[in-house]
DRENROTOR-134279 format. One line per 2 residues: number of its first residue (from 1); their letters; for each residue x, y, z of C-alpha. Coordinates in pm, whole numbers, plus 50000, padded with zeros to 5 digits. Example, Ala and Ser with C-alpha at 12.3 -4.5 7.8 and 13.67 -1.06 7.14 Angstrom:
<pts>
1 = as = 51230/49550/50780; 51367/49894/50714
</pts>
This chain:
<pts>
1 = xx = 49535/50143/47888; 49800/50226/47977
3 = xx = 49851/50081/48307; 49994/50319/48642
5 = xx = 50047/50172/48940; 49949/50331/49336
7 = xx = 50194/50291/49657; 49917/50246/49867
9 = xx = 50062/50198/50287; 49685/50119/50460
11 = xx = 49682/50025/50856; 49582/49640/50976
13 = xx = 49453/49565/51255; 49516/49174/51427
15 = xx = 49131/49077/51558; 49318/48765/51751
17 = xx = 49196/48522/51436; 49341/48679/51120
19 = xx = 49453/49066/51013; 49156/49250/50923
21 = xx = 49204/49638/50694; 49106/49870/50914
23 = xx = 49011/50109/50628; 49282/50326/50651
25 = xx = 49516/50396/50398; 49779/50697/50266
27 = xx = 49877/50743/49896; 50114/50857/49696
29 = xx = 50083/51084/49496; 50308/51015/49177
31 = xx = 50164/50724/48974; 50381/50478/48851
33 = xx = 50411/50304/48469; 50620/50023/48589
35 = xx = 50544/49801/48859; 50934/49760/48874
37 = xx = 50901/50135/49018; 50636/50177/49216
39 = xx = 50810/49797/49439; 51172/50000/49421
41 = xx = 50964/50318/49618; 50799/50092/49871
43 = xx = 51124/49935/49941; 51252/50311/50112
45 = xx = 50996/50256/50400; 51182/50091/50726
47 = xx = 50842/49963/50897; 50866/49905/51270
49 = xx = 50608/49714/51429; 50563/49778/51860
51 = xx = 50210/49701/51882; 50117/49295/51798
53 = xx = 49751/49404/51717; 49867/49709/51463
55 = xx = 50076/49759/51092; 50115/49896/50825
57 = xx = 50104/49724/50472; 50293/49915/50168
59 = xx = 50160/49796/49877; 50190/49884/49514
61 = xx = 49826/49899/49345; 49668/49903/48986
63 = xx = 49484/50218/48912; 49174/50137/48817
65 = xx = 48968/50433/48744; 48879/50462/48441
67 = xx = 48952/50896/48346; 49253/50782/48273
</pts>
């Protein structure tokens, strides 16, 4: 089975102790066959953290769907 990767942007909140996933995310609708290409695209995002209690994470994750 061919591995593919997805670019995911997720929102995280700081609860005073640790960062927790808020449940909100966006997924780029193009699959990447190489992790390096996905990471290259992820590095093109510019992030501005103006609220110390929220941040975005840009990650490349392996697509584990079984229907491919």
